[in-house]
C-alpha positions in Angstrom: 18.2 -30.8 43.1 18.3 -29.4 46.6 16.0 -29.9 49.6 13.4 -27.2 50.0 11.3 -26.4 53.0 7.6 -26.7 52.4 5.5 -23.5 52.6 3.0 -24.0 55.4 -0.3 -22.2 55.7 -0.2 -18.6 54.6 3.4 -17.8 55.2 4.6 -15.9 52.1 8.3 -15.3 53.0 11.1 -17.4 54.3 12.3 -16.5 57.8 15.9 -15.4 58.2 16.3 -17.9 61.1 13.9 -20.7 61.9 13.1 -21.4 65.5 13.2 -25.0 66.7 10.6 -27.0 64.9 7.9 -24.8 63.4 9.0 -21.2 62.8 6.4 -18.6 63.7 4.3 -21.3 65.5 7.2 -22.0 67.9 7.4 -18.2 68.7 3.7 -18.0 69.3 3.7 -21.1 71.5 6.6 -19.7 73.5 4.8 -16.4 73.9 1.7 -18.2 75.1 3.7 -20.3 77.5 5.4 -17.2 78.9 2.0 -15.6 79.6 0.7 -18.9 81.3 3.9 -19.1 83.4 3.5 -15.5 84.6 -0.1 -16.1 85.5 0.8 -19.4 87.4 3.6 -17.7 89.3 1.2 -14.9 90.4 -1.2 -17.7 91.6 1.5 -19.2 93.7 1.5 -16.2 96.1 -1.1 -17.8 98.5 0.1 -21.4 98.3 2.0 -23.1 101.2 5.8 -23.4 100.9 6.0 -27.1 100.0 3.4 -26.9 97.2 5.0 -23.6 96.0 8.5 -25.3 95.7 7.1 -28.2 93.8 5.2 -25.9 91.4 8.2 -23.6 91.0 10.3 -26.6 90.0 7.7 -27.7 87.4 7.5 -24.1 86.1 11.3 -23.9 85.8 11.2 -27.0 83.5 8.5 -25.4 81.4 10.6 -22.2 81.2 13.5 -24.4 79.9 11.2 -25.7 77.2 10.1 -22.2 76.3 13.7 -21.2 75.9 14.2 -24.1 73.5 11.3 -22.8 71.4 13.1 -19.5 71.1 16.5 -20.9 70.1 17.4 -20.4 66.4 17.7 -23.7 64.6 20.5 -24.1 62.0 19.4 -26.2 59.1 20.6 -29.8 59.6 23.5 -30.5 57.2 21.9 -33.8 56.2 18.9 -31.9 54.7 21.2 -30.5 51.9 22.9 -33.8 51.1 22.4 -35.6 47.8 23.1 -39.3 47.1 25.9 -40.1 44.6 27.0 -43.5 43.2 30.6 -44.5 42.8 32.3 -47.3 40.9 35.5 -48.2 42.7 37.9 -49.8 40.2 40.6 -51.9 41.8 44.1 -52.2 40.2 43.4 -55.8 39.2 40.3 -54.8 37.2 37.7 -55.8 39.8 35.2 -53.1 40.8 32.7 -52.4 43.5 29.7 -50.0 43.7 29.2 -47.7 46.7 27.1 -44.6 47.5 27.8 -41.5 49.5 25.8 -38.5 50.6 27.5 -35.3 49.8 26.6 -31.6 50.0 27.7 -31.0 46.4 28.4 -33.0 43.3 32.0 -34.4 43.3 34.4 -33.5 40.5 37.3 -35.2 38.7 40.3 -35.2 40.9 38.4 -35.1 44.2 39.5 -37.6 46.8 36.9 -39.4 49.0 37.1 -41.8 51.8 35.1 -45.0 51.6 34.7 -47.0 54.8 36.7 -50.2 54.5 38.3 -49.2 51.2 40.3 -46.1 52.1 40.8 -43.0 49.9 39.8 -43.0 46.2 40.4 -40.3 43.5 37.6 -39.6 41.1 38.8 -40.1 37.5 35.6 -39.3 35.7 32.0 -40.3 35.4 30.1 -43.0 33.5 26.4 -43.0 32.6 24.5 -46.4 32.7 21.1 -46.9 31.1 18.3 -48.1 33.3 15.0 -49.9 32.8 12.3 -49.2 32.1 13.2 -47.3 29.0 12.5 -43.6 29.3 14.1 -43.1 32.7 17.3 -41.0 32.7 20.6 -42.9 32.8 22.3 -43.3 36.2 25.6 -41.5 36.7 28.5 -43.3 38.4 31.7 -41.5 39.4 34.5 -43.8 38.4 37.3 -43.9 41.1 40.8 -45.4 41.4 42.7 -45.9 44.7 44.3 -42.5 45.7 47.4 -44.1 47.3 
């Protein structure tokens, strides 16, 4: 089960690269801001020097924002992470449950680091029934210390 981007409005195709925040809307907003900036710069022709410098500083900040709207946005890695449960079995028979977000399901033999516990090797998986009845069982990846 992966994360999917919602389909907004009438957009029928996925964009090859999203722009920061809202895809086509960000590009349209950037285009509109560019036109407004050009018009405002033309209007500065007859303004005194001090007012023109203040306005140019403000316009430069808006240009920076416009540039951000045009930057491609790589999908955040956390959007593609899934939560997995692990049963850490200690050599003396005690065990602890922990969870990790991973980009893909772990496999037997994988070694994972658990904060405060060190490295653990996955030995297999265990399904545990849940309540209420009818819900799918939970899968725990059973791990032993890797060292």
